[in-house]
C-alpha positions as CSV (number, residue, x, y, z in Angstrom):
1,M,0.0,0.0,0.0
2,T,1.2,3.5,-0.8
3,T,-0.2,6.4,1.2
4,I,0.6,10.1,1.4
5,I,1.0,11.0,5.1
6,K,-0.4,14.4,5.9
7,A,0.3,15.0,9.6
8,D,1.3,18.2,11.2
9,N,2.8,16.6,14.3
10,P,3.5,13.2,15.9
11,A,0.0,13.1,17.5
12,D,-1.6,13.5,14.1
13,F,0.6,10.8,12.7
14,L,-0.4,8.4,15.5
15,T,-4.1,8.9,14.7
16,L,-3.4,7.8,11.1
17,V,-1.4,4.6,11.9
18,P,-4.5,2.5,12.9
19,R,-6.3,3.7,9.8
20,M,-3.3,2.6,7.7
21,L,-3.3,-0.9,9.3
22,G,-7.1,-1.3,9.4
23,F,-7.1,-2.1,13.1
24,R,-5.8,-0.8,16.4
25,P,-2.5,-2.5,17.2
26,A,-1.8,-3.9,20.7
27,R,1.5,-5.3,22.0
28,S,3.0,-4.5,18.7
29,L,5.9,-2.8,16.9
30,V,4.8,-1.0,13.8
31,A,7.2,0.1,11.0
32,I,6.1,2.7,8.5
33,P,8.7,3.0,5.7
34,F,9.0,6.2,3.7
35,A,10.2,7.3,0.3
36,G,10.6,11.0,0.9
37,T,7.3,12.1,2.4
38,R,5.3,9.2,1.0
39,S,4.5,6.2,3.1
40,L,5.2,2.8,1.5
41,G,2.8,1.0,3.7
42,A,3.0,-0.4,7.2
43,M,4.4,-3.6,8.9
44,R,3.3,-4.9,12.2
45,F,5.5,-7.2,14.4
46,D,4.8,-8.8,17.7
47,L,6.5,-6.8,20.4
48,P,9.6,-8.9,21.3
49,Q,9.9,-10.3,24.7
50,S,13.6,-10.9,24.6
51,D,16.7,-10.5,22.3
52,V,15.8,-7.1,21.1
53,E,19.0,-7.0,18.9
54,A,17.7,-10.0,16.9
55,A,14.3,-8.5,16.6
56,A,15.6,-5.2,15.4
57,A,17.8,-6.9,12.8
58,T,14.8,-8.9,11.5
59,C,12.6,-5.9,11.3
60,L,15.2,-3.8,9.5
61,G,16.0,-6.6,7.2
62,L,12.4,-6.6,6.0
63,V,12.4,-2.9,5.6
64,C,15.6,-3.1,3.5
65,R,13.8,-5.3,1.0
66,I,11.6,-2.3,0.0
67,P,13.5,-0.8,-2.9
68,D,12.5,2.9,-2.3
69,A,12.6,3.0,1.5
70,S,14.9,5.7,2.8
71,A,13.5,6.3,6.2
72,V,11.2,4.6,8.8
73,A,8.9,5.7,11.5
74,W,8.5,3.2,14.4
75,V,5.6,3.0,16.8
76,V,5.7,0.8,19.9
77,Y,2.2,-0.2,21.2
78,T,2.6,-1.6,24.7
79,D,0.7,-2.5,27.9
80,E,3.5,-1.1,30.0
81,P,2.7,2.3,31.5
82,F,5.0,5.3,31.4
83,A,5.1,5.7,35.2
84,P,7.4,2.8,36.3
85,H,9.9,3.9,33.6
86,R,10.3,7.5,34.6
87,D,13.9,7.0,35.7
88,D,14.9,5.1,32.6
89,G,12.7,6.8,30.0
90,L,9.9,5.4,27.9
91,P,8.9,1.7,27.9
92,H,10.9,-0.5,25.6
93,R,13.7,2.0,25.1
94,D,16.2,-0.9,24.7
95,L,14.3,-2.0,21.6
96,I,14.4,1.4,20.0
97,A,18.1,1.7,20.8
98,A,18.7,-1.6,19.0
99,I,16.6,-0.3,16.1
100,E,18.7,2.9,16.0
101,R,21.9,0.9,15.8
102,C,20.5,-1.4,13.0
103,S,19.2,1.7,11.1
104,D,22.7,3.3,11.2
105,A,24.2,0.1,9.9
106,C,21.6,-0.3,7.1
107,G,21.7,3.4,6.0
108,I,18.0,3.8,6.8
109,R,17.1,7.1,8.4
110,L,15.1,7.0,11.6
111,H,12.1,9.3,10.8
112,D,10.6,9.0,14.3
113,A,10.2,6.6,17.2
114,L,7.0,6.8,19.1
115,C,5.3,4.9,22.0
116,V,1.6,4.5,22.8
117,A,1.1,3.1,26.3
118,P,-2.1,2.7,28.4
119,D,-1.6,6.0,30.2
120,A,0.2,8.3,27.7
121,W,2.1,8.6,24.5
122,G,5.5,10.0,23.6
123,S,8.5,10.1,21.4
124,Y,11.8,8.4,22.1
125,L,13.5,11.1,20.1
126,D,11.9,14.2,21.7
127,S,13.9,15.5,24.6
128,A,11.0,17.7,25.6
129,C,8.7,14.7,26.1
130,P,7.5,14.8,29.8
131,Q,8.4,11.9,32.0
132,A,4.8,11.0,32.3
133,G,4.2,11.3,28.5
134,W,1.6,13.3,26.6
135,S,-2.1,12.9,27.0
136,L,-3.8,10.1,25.1
137,A,-6.7,12.6,24.4
138,E,-4.5,14.1,21.7
139,L,-4.8,10.8,19.7
140,G,-8.5,11.0,19.1
141,D,-11.4,8.7,20.1
142,P,-10.1,5.3,21.2
143,D,-13.6,3.8,20.7
144,E,-13.8,4.7,17.0
145,E,-14.6,1.6,15.0
146,I,-11.7,0.9,12.6
147,D,-11.1,-2.8,13.1
148,D,-11.6,-3.8,9.5
149,H,-8.7,-6.3,9.5
150,P,-8.6,-8.4,12.8
151,L,-5.4,-10.1,13.8
152,V,-7.1,-13.2,15.1
153,A,-9.2,-15.5,12.9
154,A,-12.9,-15.2,13.7
155,L,-15.3,-17.3,11.7
156,P,-18.8,-16.0,10.9
157,A,-21.6,-17.1,13.2
158,V,-23.8,-19.7,11.6
159,D,-27.1,-21.4,12.4
160,P,-26.5,-25.0,13.8
161,A,-29.4,-26.1,11.6
162,D,-27.4,-24.9,8.5
163,V,-24.4,-27.0,9.7
164,S,-26.6,-30.1,9.8
165,T,-28.1,-29.3,6.4
166,L,-24.7,-28.9,4.9
167,A,-23.4,-32.1,6.3
168,T,-26.4,-34.0,4.7
169,A,-25.9,-32.1,1.4
170,L,-22.2,-33.0,1.5
171,T,-22.8,-36.7,2.0
172,S,-25.4,-36.7,-0.8
173,L,-23.1,-34.8,-3.1
174,D,-20.2,-37.1,-2.4
175,A,-22.4,-40.1,-3.3
176,A,-23.7,-38.3,-6.5
177,I,-20.2,-37.6,-7.7
178,R,-19.2,-41.3,-7.1
179,V,-22.1,-42.4,-9.2
180,L,-21.4,-39.9,-12.0
181,C,-17.6,-40.7,-12.0
182,G,-17.9,-44.4,-11.6
183,G,-16.2,-44.5,-8.1
184,L,-13.6,-42.3,-6.5
185,P,-11.0,-42.8,-3.7
186,E,-12.2,-42.7,-0.1
187,S,-13.4,-39.1,0.5
188,G,-13.1,-38.7,4.2
189,F,-16.9,-38.0,4.5
190,G,-17.7,-41.6,5.4
191,R,-17.7,-44.4,2.9
192,A,-20.6,-46.2,4.6
193,A,-22.8,-43.0,4.5
194,S,-21.9,-42.4,0.8
195,E,-22.6,-46.0,-0.3
196,A,-25.9,-45.9,1.5
197,A,-26.8,-42.7,-0.2
198,V,-26.1,-44.2,-3.7
199,A,-29.3,-46.3,-3.4
200,R,-31.2,-43.0,-3.9
201,V,-29.1,-40.2,-5.2
202,D,-30.5,-36.8,-4.4
203,P,-31.5,-34.9,-7.7
204,Q,-30.2,-31.7,-6.1
205,A,-26.9,-33.3,-5.5
206,L,-26.7,-34.5,-9.1
207,A,-27.5,-31.1,-10.4
208,A,-24.8,-29.5,-8.2
209,A,-22.3,-32.1,-9.3
210,T,-22.6,-31.0,-12.9
211,A,-20.8,-27.7,-11.9
212,L,-17.6,-29.9,-12.0
213,D,-17.9,-29.8,-15.8
214,D,-16.7,-26.2,-15.6
215,L,-14.9,-25.9,-12.3
216,P,-13.3,-22.4,-13.0
217,M,-16.8,-21.0,-13.8
218,F,-18.1,-22.4,-10.5
219,F,-15.2,-20.9,-8.5
220,E,-15.8,-17.6,-10.2
221,E,-19.5,-17.5,-9.4
222,A,-18.6,-18.4,-5.8
223,L,-16.4,-15.4,-5.7
224,R,-19.2,-13.1,-6.8
225,D,-21.7,-14.6,-4.4
226,D,-21.3,-11.9,-1.7
227,D,-24.9,-11.7,-0.4
228,G,-24.2,-14.1,2.4
229,S,-27.2,-16.3,1.6
230,F,-27.0,-20.0,2.5
231,R,-27.1,-22.3,-0.6
232,P,-26.5,-25.8,0.8
233,Y,-25.4,-27.5,-2.4
234,D,-23.2,-24.7,-3.6
235,S,-21.5,-24.6,-0.2
236,A,-21.3,-28.4,-0.2
237,L,-19.5,-28.5,-3.6
238,L,-17.0,-25.9,-2.4
239,A,-16.5,-27.9,0.8
240,W,-16.0,-31.1,-1.4
241,C,-13.4,-29.3,-3.5
242,F,-11.6,-27.9,-0.4
243,A,-11.2,-31.5,0.9
244,R,-9.1,-32.2,-2.2
245,P,-5.9,-30.3,-2.5
246,M,-5.7,-30.5,-6.3
247,L,-9.1,-28.8,-6.7
248,R,-8.5,-26.5,-3.8
249,D,-5.3,-25.2,-5.4
250,V,-7.3,-24.5,-8.6
251,A,-9.6,-22.3,-6.6
252,L,-6.7,-20.6,-4.8
253,S,-4.8,-19.9,-8.0
254,Q,-7.9,-18.5,-9.8
255,W,-9.0,-16.3,-6.9
256,C,-5.4,-15.1,-6.6
257,L,-4.6,-14.4,-10.3
258,G,-7.9,-14.5,-12.3
259,F,-10.2,-16.8,-14.3
260,D,-7.6,-17.8,-16.9
261,A,-5.2,-18.9,-14.1
262,G,-7.8,-21.3,-12.8
263,D,-8.2,-22.8,-16.3
264,D,-4.4,-23.1,-16.7
265,V,-3.9,-24.7,-13.3
266,L,-6.8,-27.2,-13.8
267,D,-5.4,-28.2,-17.2
268,A,-1.9,-28.7,-15.7
269,Q,-3.3,-30.7,-12.8
270,L,-5.1,-33.0,-15.1
271,R,-2.1,-33.4,-17.4
272,S,0.1,-34.1,-14.4
273,Q,-2.3,-37.0,-13.4
274,G,-1.4,-38.4,-16.8
275,G,2.3,-38.3,-16.1
276,E,3.2,-34.9,-17.6
277,E,5.5,-32.6,-15.6
278,Y,3.7,-29.8,-13.8
279,P,4.8,-26.4,-15.2
280,S,6.9,-24.7,-12.5
281,H,5.7,-21.2,-13.4
282,L,2.2,-22.1,-12.4
283,A,3.3,-22.6,-8.8
284,L,5.4,-19.5,-8.3
285,H,2.7,-17.5,-6.6
286,M,2.3,-20.3,-4.0
287,W,5.8,-19.3,-2.7
288,G,5.2,-15.5,-3.0
289,E,6.8,-14.9,-6.3
290,G,5.6,-13.6,-9.6
291,E,2.5,-11.4,-10.4
292,R,0.9,-9.5,-7.5
293,P,-2.6,-11.0,-6.7
294,D,-5.7,-8.9,-6.9
295,P,-6.4,-7.9,-3.3
296,D,-10.1,-7.4,-3.9
297,R,-10.5,-10.9,-5.2
298,L,-8.6,-12.3,-2.3
299,R,-10.7,-10.4,0.3
300,A,-13.9,-11.6,-1.4
301,A,-12.6,-15.2,-1.5
302,I,-11.7,-15.1,2.2
303,T,-15.3,-14.2,3.0
304,T,-16.5,-17.1,0.9
305,V,-14.1,-19.7,2.3
306,T,-14.5,-18.7,6.0
307,R,-18.2,-19.1,5.6
308,V,-17.7,-22.7,4.3
309,A,-15.2,-23.3,7.1
310,S,-17.8,-22.3,9.7
311,L,-20.3,-24.8,8.3
312,T,-18.0,-27.8,8.0
313,T,-15.6,-30.2,9.9
314,G,-12.7,-32.4,9.0
315,E,-10.9,-32.2,5.7
316,A,-13.3,-29.6,4.2
317,R,-12.9,-27.3,7.2
318,A,-9.1,-27.7,7.2
319,G,-9.0,-27.0,3.4
320,A,-11.1,-23.9,3.7
321,L,-9.1,-22.6,6.6
322,A,-5.7,-23.3,5.0
323,T,-6.9,-21.5,1.9
324,A,-7.9,-18.5,4.0
325,A,-4.5,-18.7,5.7
326,W,-2.6,-18.6,2.4
327,M,-4.7,-15.7,1.0
328,S,-4.2,-13.7,4.2
329,W,-0.5,-14.3,3.9
330,A,-0.6,-13.2,0.3
331,L,-2.2,-10.0,1.5
332,G,0.7,-9.4,3.8
333,R,-1.3,-10.2,7.0
334,S,1.0,-12.9,8.5
335,T,-0.5,-12.8,12.0
336,L,-4.0,-13.5,10.7
337,A,-2.6,-16.1,8.3
338,A,-1.0,-18.0,11.2
339,S,-4.2,-17.8,13.2
340,Y,-6.2,-19.4,10.3
341,A,-3.5,-22.0,9.8
342,R,-3.6,-23.0,13.4
343,L,-7.3,-23.5,13.2
344,A,-6.8,-25.7,10.1
345,V,-4.2,-27.9,12.0
346,D,-6.7,-28.2,14.9
347,A,-9.2,-29.6,12.4
348,V,-6.7,-31.9,10.7
349,P,-3.3,-32.3,12.4
350,A,-0.3,-31.7,10.1
351,Y,-2.5,-30.4,7.3
352,G,-0.1,-29.7,4.4
353,L,-1.0,-26.2,3.2
354,A,-1.6,-25.0,6.8
355,E,1.9,-26.3,7.8
356,I,3.4,-24.4,4.9
357,V,1.8,-21.2,5.9
358,L,2.9,-21.6,9.5
359,A,6.4,-22.2,8.3
360,F,6.3,-19.0,6.3
361,T,5.0,-16.9,9.1
362,Q,7.4,-18.4,11.7
363,A,10.3,-17.7,9.5
364,G,9.1,-14.1,8.8
365,H,8.8,-15.0,5.1
366,L,6.5,-12.6,3.2
367,P,5.6,-12.7,-0.5
368,D,7.9,-10.8,-2.8
369,W,5.1,-8.6,-4.0
370,A,4.6,-7.2,-0.5
371,F,7.8,-5.3,-1.0
372,R,6.9,-3.9,-4.4
373,R,5.0,-0.7,-4.8
374,S,1.4,-1.2,-6.1
375,P,0.7,0.1,-9.6
376,A,-1.3,3.4,-9.6
């Protein structure tokens, strides 16, 4: 994200930081890189509990990956009050001192270093800052609603009756697809239940299964379905696909890069089943390389898949949550991505894509496009 910061003083600047992030940070270190007077976005890190030198080096290392970054403003959000630190200065001064040393070594100018505590705010670089800090009243209304991008995964509330309805639809759909395709490997939804349902295949399930004839079109229509209404068999087919990594990856690629990408990946998946080598360029985005995804498509897709996750269990739930985790990571929201990934692992231990996302976030690995300026 590129934003022109128009702030007359540090207090004005601090009122803008939550708006840039889309949420109010807590127990966080926030970096706002600049190219001249233009902000190049914002990065949030967990406030380190130990080894501030390593934390500072990691944070500055990520900033240095931004080609145009020449300066950084840092903001510490802490639960520690000013009062106990009057003799030593502001809370977490050791962290800011480590950041100053790393900034000097990297040639990145320290634009400002600010602290927001429960009882006051202040600047580490302002010698005129009172020992008790400045009044939080200068930072505006703390109750203003701006939490558009939470840090912890929260699935939408659903009616328990809808959960039961979807489970029935999913069993019927699984049976219908087995009949149409002449038998498939064990699905994870219960072979006995599916075989029993074959005796009388639900016509609605058969109709829903025909969407597999043009899977990219089905995924595109699911992306456009933003009214939040519950369509049991549409949701069941999405859940059925999420339980199968090959089909889930088609949806993920398409929602990430567009309709044609879904076609290409599906074709490549089918060819690889026949023994052909899978084209490596089609997998670049999974590791955070290549073309920047469309953020609007990803946000719409997260809404869709989290709704499915809230209605399902097992492989379908894990697949939906892992997809939400990867897309959150692709948007640069690593903390939220890790939260979704942990929910996926709770549903199915050692679930592949979720484990990959957790490895990315634990290593501080962000997609390459997160460090490139968005086109105008």
